[in-house]
LUMMARTOR-865901 format. One record per residue (C-alpha): residue in one letter; x negated, y negated, z. Coordinates in pm, 1 decimal, padded with zeros to 6 digits. Each point is the difference from the previous one (the first is absolute). Last residue first. Layout:
BEGIN
  residuo         x         y         z
        A         X         Y         Z
...
//
This chain:
BEGIN
  residuo         x         y         z
        I  -00389.5   01007.1  -00192.9
        S   00240.9   00073.7   00285.8
        R   00189.9  -00292.2   00154.7
        Q  -00023.1  -00015.2   00376.0
        L   00282.0   00121.8   00223.8
        R   00146.2  -00087.5   00340.9
        I   00284.3   00215.8   00131.2
        S   00245.1  -00124.3   00263.2
        G   00240.3   00122.0   00267.8
        G   00326.3  -00095.8   00173.4
        N   00226.9   00157.8  -00258.9
        G  -00158.2  -00205.1  -00277.3
        S  -00318.6  -00165.1  -00118.0
        L  -00215.2   00042.7  -00308.2
        E  -00295.1  -00237.8  -00036.7
        L  -00191.9  -00007.8  -00329.5
        T  -00347.3  -00147.6  -00048.8
        D  -00192.5  -00067.2  -00321.8
        G   00178.1  -00318.9  -00106.4
        D   00011.7  -00144.0   00349.4
        P   00230.3   00024.6   00304.5
        H   00231.9   00190.7  -00238.4
        T   00343.5   00101.1   00133.9
        A   00223.0   00308.4  -00024.4
        R   00296.2   00032.8   00239.5
        V   00144.4   00351.3   00025.4
        T   00368.2   00099.7   00000.3
        G   00068.4   00372.5   00025.5
        R  -00287.8   00207.2   00130.9
        L  -00366.4  -00056.3  -00083.3
        V  -00089.9  -00138.5   00343.8
        Q   00086.1   00330.4   00169.2
        L  -00200.4   00178.5  -00268.8
        A  -00305.9  -00201.1   00104.6
        R   00041.8   00078.8   00370.4
        L   00048.0   00371.0  -00063.6
        E  -00303.2   00007.4  -00229.8
        H  -00226.9  -00176.1   00246.1
        D   00110.7   00240.4   00273.6
        M  -00076.9   00295.8  -00225.4
        A  -00346.3  -00137.6  -00080.4
        P  -00092.1  -00059.6   00366.2
        G  -00188.5   00327.0   00040.2
        P   00079.7   00315.7  -00195.7
        C   00228.1   00031.4  -00304.3
        A   00310.8   00214.4  -00045.6
        M   00119.2   00051.3  -00358.7
        R   00367.4  -00057.9  -00074.0
        T   00012.5  -00179.3  -00336.2
        S   00194.1  -00322.1  -00013.5
        A   00336.3  -00138.8  -00111.1
        V   00099.5  -00365.8   00037.5
        P   00372.4  -00085.0  -00013.0
        G   00058.4  -00331.3  -00179.5
        V  -00197.9  -00317.3   00064.2
        N   00162.2  -00339.9  -00051.3
        L  -00291.2  -00240.2  -00027.1
        T   00058.7  -00366.7   00079.9
        E  -00254.2  -00272.7  -00079.1
        G   00161.2  -00080.8  -00335.4
        D   00255.9   00272.2  -00071.6
        Q  -00179.8   00331.8  -00034.2
        G   00144.7   00349.6  -00040.4
        Y  -00139.1   00320.4   00142.7
        S  -00009.8   00372.3  -00062.7
        G  -00201.4   00249.8   00199.3
        S  -00334.3   00168.3   00036.1
        F  -00217.6   00165.6   00264.8
        R  -00334.2   00176.8   00018.6
        N  -00082.9   00138.3   00341.1
        C  -00281.8  -00111.6   00232.1
        G  -00137.3  -00344.6   00073.3
        A   00257.9  -00234.4  -00152.8
        Q   00025.0   00151.6  -00346.9
        G   00149.6  -00128.3  -00323.5
        S   00307.4  -00046.5  -00213.1
        L   00239.8  -00278.7  -00097.0
        R   00265.0   00016.8  -00269.1
        D   00200.1  -00242.7  -00215.4
        A  -00239.1  -00188.4  -00229.8
        T  -00300.9   00194.6   00123.7
        F  -00159.2  -00064.4   00337.8
        Q  -00303.6   00153.6   00167.8
        L  -00099.0   00036.9   00365.0
        Q  -00323.9   00108.6   00164.1
        Y  -00144.1   00138.6   00323.0
        R  -00126.1   00351.2  -00067.6
        E  -00306.9  -00133.5  -00184.3
        G  -00134.4  -00158.0   00316.0
        S   00074.7  -00281.1   00240.5
        V   00211.1  -00095.4   00300.6
        P   00009.0  -00308.6   00224.2
        Q   00281.2  -00013.3   00261.2
        G   00227.7  -00304.7  -00038.4
        D   00316.2   00205.5  -00039.6
        I  -00173.1   00190.0  -00279.9
        A  -00316.0  -00158.3  -00139.7
        V  -00219.0   00026.9  -00312.7
        I   00233.0   00182.4  -00241.7
        S  -00156.5  -00008.7  -00347.2
        W   00220.0  -00134.8  -00278.9
        S   00101.1   00074.1  -00360.1
        T   00221.0  -00211.4  -00226.7
        D   00215.9   00108.5  -00294.7
        A   00319.4  -00165.1   00129.5
        L  -00061.3  -00208.7   00313.3
        D   00143.2  -00328.7  -00126.6
        A  -00139.6  -00336.7  -00112.1
        P  -00340.7   00116.9   00117.0
        A  -00174.1  -00233.7   00246.2
        L  -00243.1  -00234.4  -00166.8
        I  -00377.5   00025.5   00044.4
        D  -00128.0  -00349.7   00069.5
        G  -00257.1  -00157.6  -00226.8
        G  -00141.5   00153.1  -00314.8
        C   00063.5   00161.5  -00335.7
        G  -00202.3   00072.1  -00313.3
        R  -00164.1  -00140.1  -00307.9
        L  -00367.0  -00004.8  -00098.7
        E  -00182.8  -00246.0  -00225.4
        R  -00378.5   00041.7  -00037.4
        G  -00204.9  -00320.7  -00011.1
        D  -00216.3   00088.8   00299.3
        A   00317.7   00091.9   00190.2
        V   00319.6  -00170.3  -00118.3
        V   00289.0   00118.4   00216.1
        L   00368.6  -00043.1  -00083.9
        V   00244.1   00077.4   00282.1
        T   00377.3   00055.3   00014.3
        D   00129.7  -00057.0   00350.4
        A   00242.8   00138.6   00261.8
        F  -00094.3   00365.1  -00046.8
        R   00205.0   00307.7  -00083.0
        R  -00104.6   00350.3   00104.8
        D   00153.0   00308.4  -00162.6
        S  -00341.9   00116.2  -00118.2
        M  -00243.2  -00028.2  -00292.4
        G   00134.1  -00288.0  -00208.8
        D  -00104.7  -00262.7   00255.1
        S   00344.2  -00159.6  -00016.1
        C   00034.0  -00378.8   00024.7
        E   00267.5  -00235.2   00136.7
        G  -00070.8  -00369.3  -00061.6
        H  -00229.0  -00264.1   00148.3
        T  -00284.2  -00064.0  -00242.6
        V  -00356.2   00041.3   00127.7
        D  -00311.6  -00082.5  -00204.6
        V  -00323.6   00141.2   00143.8
        T  -00313.7  -00134.0  -00170.3
        L  -00340.7   00161.7   00047.5
        R  -00345.3  -00074.8  -00138.3
        P  -00003.8  -00381.7  -00028.9
        T   00252.2  -00041.0   00283.9
        V   00375.9  -00072.8  -00003.3
        W   00257.9   00107.7   00258.2
        R   00347.8  -00057.7  -00137.9
        H   00352.5  -00068.7   00128.1
        G   00361.3   00085.3  -00073.2
        N   00316.1  -00116.0  -00172.9
        F  -00192.1  -00226.8  -00238.3
        S  -00336.5  -00051.5   00164.9
        P  -00119.0  -00116.9   00341.1
        R  -00375.7   00027.4   00053.8
        P  -00148.4   00240.6   00253.9
        A  -00291.0  -00127.0   00210.7
        P  -00320.6   00161.3  -00120.0
        A  -00098.2   00355.7   00091.3
        P  -00373.9   00070.6  -00001.8
        V  -00087.4   00285.7  -00238.2
        T  -00020.4   00376.5   00048.5
        F  -00081.2   00267.0  -00258.1
        G   00119.0   00337.0  -00125.2
        G  -00082.4   00355.9  -00091.7
        E   00089.9   00265.7  -00259.0
        P   00324.3   00108.2   00170.3
        T   00101.3  -00370.4  -00010.1
        E  -00038.4  -00270.7   00261.9
        F   00035.8  -00378.5   00034.8
        R  -00064.9  -00154.6   00342.2
        M   00094.9  -00364.3   00058.0
        Q  -00151.8  -00158.8   00310.0
        G   00099.3  -00268.1   00254.8
        G   00100.2   00259.3   00258.4
        E   00255.3   00155.2  -00230.5
        I   00078.6   00052.3  -00368.3
        A   00007.5   00366.4  -00103.6
        V   00015.1   00088.7  -00369.0
        S   00057.9   00346.4  -00142.8
        W  -00060.8   00187.0  -00323.8
        F   00113.7   00316.8  -00174.2
        P   00007.6  -00007.1  -00380.0
        E   00271.7   00097.4  -00074.3
        T   00119.8  -00110.5   00341.5
        G  -00004.2  -00332.6   00182.3
        L  -00039.2  -00140.6   00346.3
        A   00049.4  -00315.6   00203.5
        R  -00069.2  -00103.2   00356.7
        Y   00028.0  -00330.5   00183.6
        S  -00129.0  -00104.0   00341.4
        D   00112.3  -00307.7   00190.8
        G  -00241.7  -00258.0   00144.5
        A   00036.8  -00245.4  -00288.8
        P   00377.8  -00005.2   00029.8
        P   00175.8   00163.5  -00297.2
        A   00080.6  -00227.2  -00293.1
        A   00337.9  -00169.9   00002.2
        P   00188.5  -00016.9  -00325.9
        V   00042.1  -00364.8  -00104.3
        T   00362.4  -00110.7   00023.0
        T   00099.2  -00301.3  -00210.0
        C   00252.8  -00222.8   00179.8
        A  -00253.1  -00274.1   00082.1
        A  -00122.4  -00000.1  -00358.8
        L   00354.9  -00043.9  -00126.5
        G   00054.9  -00296.6   00230.9
        L  -00327.1  -00158.8  -00106.8
        V   00105.1   00025.9  -00364.8
        S   00342.4  -00154.4   00075.0
        A  -00151.9  -00282.9   00202.9
        L  -00237.6  -00076.6  -00286.9
        L   00288.5  -00007.2  -00248.5
        A   00202.3  -00233.8   00224.4
        Y  -00301.9  -00228.8   00045.2
        K  -00052.0  -00017.5  -00375.4
        M   00366.2  -00080.7  -00057.5
//
C-alpha cells in the first residue's frame, strides 16, 4: 500500500507542469501607468525607472512561480504571471501581468510580448513599406473602425468599407480625394490602393506589425501609439 501511494505521488509530480522561465540570456520588459514605471531586464542587469528617476541592480536567475516566474533582489522584485494584460492607456495587450516591488513600493502593470489585436477595429497604423519600398511621414497611415478603413498612402485621403473574417479582409470600393502630389507619392498611393481592393490577407508578424497583401502587392504597417 505504501509503495502504491508513493508511486501515485511520484506520478503526479512527473505530470505537473512548471512554467518555464525565460533563458538567462533573454531580455524582458515591463511597464505600468498611473504611476508610470518601466523595468528592463537584460545583460545581467535589472533597470527600474520612473519619471522621477530609477536604479539598476544585478539580475539574479529567475525563479519559477505559479504560472510564471520571479526575479527577486533586496531592492527590486519582478513577479510575472502569464495572462493577457492591458496597459490601460492604449489598444495594446501584453502576454503577462506583472507585479513589481521597488524599494518596498508595489506597482502593477504588463510585460512580455505585445499581442496582436484580435481584430483591426479601432486600431491605427503607420505605413512603413509599400511593395517592399520603405516609406515614412504623416501622410502614410491607416485607421480602422468596426466597418470602415481610412488613411493616406503618400498623397490623397481615402476611405472605404471592409469586413474581417480571421486573416481575410473583404474591402469594398475605396474612394479618395483627387489632389496631385509631386515625386513618388502618387506611385505609392496607386500601389497601396491596388492592394486595398477586394480580398486582402491581413497577418501579424508580431503584435505591433501588420502585413496586408493582395493583388500582387503588399503594405507593411507599424502600430501607432
